[in-house]
C-alpha positions as CSV (number, residue, x, y, z in Angstrom):
1,X,0.0,0.0,0.0
2,X,1.4,3.4,-1.0
3,X,2.3,5.7,1.9
4,X,1.4,9.4,1.8
5,X,4.1,12.0,2.5
6,X,3.6,15.8,2.9
7,X,6.7,18.0,2.2
8,X,5.9,21.4,3.7
9,X,8.1,23.9,1.9
10,X,8.4,21.5,-1.0
11,X,8.5,24.4,-3.5
12,X,11.8,25.7,-2.0
13,X,15.3,24.8,-3.1
14,X,15.8,21.8,-0.8
15,X,12.2,20.6,-1.1
16,X,12.5,20.4,-4.9
17,X,15.7,18.4,-4.7
18,X,14.0,16.0,-2.2
19,X,11.2,15.5,-4.7
20,X,13.7,14.8,-7.5
21,X,15.7,12.3,-5.4
22,X,12.6,10.5,-4.3
23,X,11.4,10.2,-7.9
24,X,14.8,8.9,-9.0
25,X,14.8,6.2,-6.3
26,X,11.4,5.0,-7.5
27,X,10.0,5.0,-3.9
28,X,6.5,3.8,-3.6
29,X,5.2,6.9,-1.9
30,X,2.5,9.4,-2.8
31,X,4.2,12.7,-2.3
32,X,2.2,15.9,-1.6
33,X,3.7,19.4,-1.4
34,X,2.5,21.8,1.3
35,X,2.5,25.5,0.3
36,X,0.7,28.7,1.3
37,X,-0.6,29.0,-2.2
38,X,-2.7,26.6,-4.3
39,X,-0.8,24.7,-6.9
40,X,-1.7,23.7,-10.5
41,X,-2.1,20.0,-9.7
42,X,-3.7,17.8,-7.1
43,X,-0.5,17.1,-5.3
44,X,-0.2,20.6,-3.9
45,X,-2.0,21.2,-0.6
46,X,-2.6,24.6,0.9
47,X,-0.9,24.4,4.3
48,X,0.2,27.6,6.0
49,X,2.3,26.9,9.1
50,X,1.1,30.2,10.6
51,X,-2.6,29.3,10.1
52,X,-3.7,26.1,11.9
53,X,-7.1,26.3,10.1
54,X,-5.4,25.0,7.0
55,X,-4.1,21.9,8.7
56,X,-7.2,19.8,8.3
57,X,-6.3,19.0,4.7
58,X,-3.4,16.9,6.1
59,X,-5.9,14.5,7.7
60,X,-8.2,14.6,4.7
61,X,-5.4,13.3,2.5
62,X,-4.3,10.6,4.9
63,X,-0.8,11.9,5.3
64,X,1.4,9.6,7.4
65,X,4.6,11.5,7.4
66,X,5.2,15.3,7.5
67,X,8.6,16.5,6.3
68,X,9.3,20.1,7.3
69,X,11.4,22.1,4.9
70,X,10.3,25.5,6.1
71,X,10.3,27.4,9.3
72,X,7.6,26.6,11.9
73,X,8.9,28.8,14.7
74,X,5.8,28.4,16.9
75,X,5.8,24.6,16.4
76,X,2.2,24.6,15.2
77,X,2.8,21.7,12.8
78,X,4.8,19.8,15.5
79,X,1.9,20.1,17.9
80,X,-0.6,19.0,15.2
81,X,1.5,15.9,14.4
82,X,1.6,14.9,18.1
83,X,-2.1,15.5,18.5
84,X,-3.0,13.4,15.5
85,X,-0.4,10.6,15.7
86,X,1.5,11.6,12.6
87,X,5.2,11.0,11.9
88,X,7.2,14.3,11.8
89,X,10.6,15.0,10.4
90,X,12.2,18.5,10.6
91,X,15.4,19.5,8.8
92,X,15.2,23.3,9.1
93,X,15.5,24.4,12.7
94,X,18.5,26.5,13.9
95,X,19.8,25.8,17.4
96,X,17.4,28.1,19.4
97,X,14.3,26.8,17.5
98,X,15.5,23.2,17.8
99,X,16.0,23.3,21.5
100,X,12.5,24.9,21.9
101,X,10.9,22.2,19.7
102,X,12.8,19.4,21.5
103,X,11.7,20.7,24.9
104,X,8.1,21.0,23.7
105,X,8.2,17.4,22.4
106,X,9.7,16.1,25.7
107,X,7.0,17.9,27.6
108,X,4.3,16.1,25.5
109,X,6.1,12.7,25.3
110,X,3.3,10.8,27.1
111,X,0.9,11.9,24.3
112,X,3.2,10.8,21.4
113,X,2.2,7.7,19.5
114,X,4.2,8.4,16.3
115,X,7.8,9.1,15.4
116,X,9.0,12.7,16.0
117,X,12.5,13.2,14.4
118,X,14.7,16.3,14.5
119,X,17.2,16.3,11.7
120,X,18.2,19.9,11.8
121,X,22.0,19.3,12.3
122,X,24.4,20.2,9.5
123,X,23.3,18.9,6.1
124,X,20.3,17.0,7.3
125,X,21.6,15.9,10.6
126,X,24.3,13.4,9.4
127,X,27.3,14.7,11.5
128,X,26.5,12.6,14.6
129,X,26.1,9.5,12.4
130,X,29.6,10.1,11.0
131,X,31.0,10.7,14.5
132,X,29.5,7.3,15.5
133,X,30.9,5.7,12.5
134,X,34.5,6.5,13.3
135,X,34.2,6.2,17.1
136,X,31.2,4.1,18.1
137,X,31.8,4.6,21.8
138,X,30.9,8.2,22.4
139,X,32.1,7.9,26.0
140,X,35.7,7.7,24.7
141,X,35.3,11.0,22.8
142,X,36.8,14.0,24.6
143,X,36.4,16.6,21.8
144,X,34.6,17.0,18.5
145,X,35.2,19.8,16.1
146,X,33.2,20.4,13.0
147,X,34.8,22.5,10.2
148,X,32.6,23.8,7.3
149,X,33.6,25.1,3.9
150,X,30.7,27.3,2.7
151,X,30.7,28.5,-0.9
152,X,29.0,31.7,-1.7
153,X,28.7,30.3,-5.2
154,X,26.5,27.5,-3.9
155,X,22.8,27.4,-4.5
156,X,21.3,28.2,-1.1
157,X,18.0,29.2,0.4
158,X,17.2,32.2,2.5
159,X,16.7,30.5,5.9
160,X,20.4,30.1,6.9
161,X,21.2,33.6,5.6
162,X,18.4,35.1,7.6
163,X,19.4,33.2,10.7
164,X,22.9,34.7,10.4
165,X,21.5,38.2,9.8
166,X,19.2,38.0,12.8
167,X,21.8,36.4,15.2
168,X,25.3,37.6,14.1
169,X,25.4,40.1,17.0
170,X,24.1,37.7,19.6
171,X,26.3,35.3,21.6
172,X,25.7,31.5,21.3
173,X,27.1,28.5,23.2
174,X,30.0,26.2,22.5
175,X,31.2,23.6,25.0
176,X,34.6,23.2,26.7
177,X,34.9,20.3,29.2
178,X,31.1,20.4,29.7
179,X,31.1,24.0,30.5
180,X,29.3,26.4,28.2
181,X,31.1,29.3,26.8
182,X,29.5,32.2,25.0
183,X,31.0,33.2,21.6
184,X,29.9,35.1,18.5
185,X,29.8,34.2,14.9
186,X,33.0,35.0,13.0
187,X,35.1,35.2,16.2
188,X,38.2,33.4,17.4
189,X,40.0,32.7,14.1
190,X,42.2,29.7,13.6
191,X,43.7,27.9,10.6
192,X,42.4,24.6,9.3
193,X,43.7,22.6,6.4
194,X,40.7,21.3,4.4
195,X,40.7,18.3,2.2
196,X,39.6,17.9,-1.5
197,X,42.2,20.4,-2.7
198,X,40.9,23.4,-0.7
199,X,43.9,23.8,1.6
200,X,44.6,26.0,4.6
201,X,41.9,28.5,5.5
202,X,40.9,30.8,8.3
203,X,37.8,29.5,10.2
204,X,35.5,31.3,12.6
205,X,32.8,30.2,15.0
206,X,29.4,29.3,13.6
207,X,26.2,28.3,15.5
208,X,24.7,25.0,14.2
209,X,22.5,22.5,16.0
210,X,25.3,19.9,16.2
211,X,26.7,21.9,19.1
212,X,23.6,21.1,21.2
213,X,23.2,17.5,19.8
214,X,26.8,16.4,20.3
215,X,27.2,17.9,23.9
216,X,23.7,17.6,25.3
217,X,22.5,14.4,23.7
218,X,25.8,12.5,22.9
219,X,27.5,13.9,26.0
220,X,30.8,14.8,24.3
221,X,32.5,17.3,26.7
222,X,34.1,19.7,24.2
223,X,32.4,20.7,21.0
224,X,32.9,23.5,18.5
225,X,31.9,24.4,15.0
226,X,33.9,26.7,12.7
227,X,33.5,27.8,9.1
228,X,35.2,29.4,6.2
229,X,33.8,30.9,2.9
230,X,35.3,29.8,-0.4
231,X,36.5,33.4,-0.7
232,X,39.4,34.2,1.6
233,X,38.6,37.9,1.3
234,X,35.0,37.4,2.3
235,X,36.1,35.2,5.3
236,X,38.5,37.8,6.6
237,X,36.0,40.6,6.0
238,X,33.4,38.8,8.2
239,X,36.0,38.5,11.0
240,X,36.9,42.2,10.7
241,X,33.2,43.3,10.7
242,X,32.6,41.2,13.9
243,X,35.8,42.4,15.7
244,X,35.0,46.0,14.9
245,X,31.4,45.6,15.9
246,X,30.2,46.8,12.5
247,X,27.3,44.3,12.5
248,X,25.9,46.0,15.6
249,X,25.3,49.2,13.7
250,X,23.9,47.6,10.6
251,X,20.1,47.3,10.2
252,X,18.6,43.8,9.9
253,X,17.8,44.5,6.2
254,X,21.4,45.4,5.5
255,X,22.6,42.3,7.2
256,X,20.1,40.2,5.2
257,X,21.5,41.7,2.0
258,X,25.0,40.9,3.2
259,X,24.4,37.3,4.0
260,X,21.6,36.6,1.5
261,X,23.6,36.1,-1.8
262,X,23.2,32.7,-3.5
263,X,25.0,31.3,-6.5
264,X,24.1,28.7,-9.1
265,X,25.8,25.8,-7.5
266,X,29.2,24.7,-6.1
267,X,30.7,22.0,-3.9
268,X,30.0,21.8,-0.2
269,X,32.6,20.3,2.2
270,X,32.7,19.7,5.9
271,X,35.1,17.8,8.1
272,X,34.8,16.3,11.6
273,X,37.8,15.9,13.9
274,X,37.4,13.7,16.9
275,X,39.8,13.4,19.7
276,X,40.0,10.5,22.2
277,X,42.6,10.0,24.9
278,X,44.8,8.1,22.5
279,X,43.9,9.1,18.9
280,X,42.7,11.9,16.7
281,X,40.4,10.8,13.9
282,X,39.0,12.7,11.0
283,X,36.2,12.2,8.5
284,X,35.9,14.5,5.5
285,X,32.8,14.8,3.2
286,X,32.4,16.5,-0.1
287,X,29.1,17.0,-1.9
288,X,30.0,18.0,-5.5
289,X,26.5,19.3,-6.1
290,X,26.4,21.4,-2.9
291,X,24.4,21.8,0.2
292,X,20.9,21.4,-1.2
293,X,21.8,18.0,-2.7
294,X,23.4,16.7,0.5
295,X,20.7,18.0,2.8
296,X,18.0,16.6,0.5
297,X,19.6,13.2,0.2
298,X,20.0,13.0,4.0
299,X,16.3,13.9,4.4
300,X,15.4,11.1,1.9
301,X,17.4,8.6,3.9
302,X,15.5,9.6,7.1
303,X,12.1,9.4,5.3
304,X,12.9,5.9,3.9
305,X,14.0,4.7,7.4
306,X,10.8,6.0,9.0
307,X,8.5,4.5,6.4
308,X,10.2,1.1,6.7
309,X,8.3,0.9,10.0
310,X,11.4,-0.3,11.8
311,X,11.5,2.7,14.2
312,X,9.4,2.6,17.4
313,X,7.2,5.5,18.4
314,X,9.1,8.2,20.3
315,X,11.3,11.4,20.0
316,X,14.6,11.1,18.1
317,X,17.4,13.0,16.6
318,X,18.1,11.7,13.1
319,X,21.2,9.8,13.9
320,X,19.3,7.8,16.5
321,X,17.0,6.1,13.9
322,X,19.8,4.7,11.8
323,X,22.9,2.6,12.4
324,X,26.0,4.7,11.6
325,X,26.9,2.0,9.1
326,X,23.7,2.5,7.2
327,X,24.3,6.2,6.7
328,X,28.0,5.7,5.9
329,X,27.2,3.1,3.2
330,X,24.5,5.3,1.6
331,X,26.7,8.3,1.5
332,X,29.7,6.5,0.1
333,X,27.5,4.9,-2.5
334,X,25.9,8.1,-3.8
335,X,27.5,9.4,-7.0
336,X,28.0,13.0,-6.0
337,X,29.3,12.4,-2.5
338,X,32.9,11.7,-1.5
339,X,34.0,10.6,2.0
340,X,37.5,10.2,3.4
341,X,38.5,8.8,6.8
342,X,42.0,9.5,8.2
């Protein structure tokens, strides 16, 4: 029997790629797209996350799984999924929204008779799976550092850019020996030597949900995330603007224009360095088609896992519904993804 999926935000960049990948994998799903506006075919449902009166169409079309590819800051869809026993998968939430949604789900866990999955970590929430792949015993890990190569030529949506624009002046938390430390985006420069021919780059602090997931859920004592742009000039400029407090005097609109540029496509690269008492291990991943492709593919893997009916009801982060071997094998078998372990 075909299973019905609703992708809310399916008309966006990542949503469209998810639809394309699902079609290419010939999955036996009936896929609907949720949008604020009516579409030209019967597969588009009018669902406005800010208007719960539009949600009844989800029940009318017997949706089994809701995939969130757009912001739901007030968690209206999450609440609706819990109330109606629907599976829910979110790949969009920045750290503050993720922690609020996770706390909301935990507060309602006795009412949950479906699978609630948060996959908002970097690139569809696959970092923790890769950490588990190279060190299965998280109790041995003393430190995990995520390094991100972000190309301004890559095709990207507005959500991450708007998050940076809204939060670049605000402190966020990293973890050192299980103590939280407040830092700001584009602060505390260091050098990191990237793989895949990129070479040595300056990297600066960046807030992504993996900080929360790796420390608070996986109990790794020291966690940080740093990033660089493909342009060394742009990277240094962001560091200077932060150190000189220029962001503080810019309007939100000006910051949105600064961070909101999007190209036509480029590679995306991230690397995870894990330290135990005796070893330092590193896993490097390159998506030659960029962030949207990697995020969408990760989301598809989570959808397929949930609809295989092998996951019990409950609240999960995406790495908790898979074995790390499953994710690793799928990533290394995908034709636009390269993975190295050293």
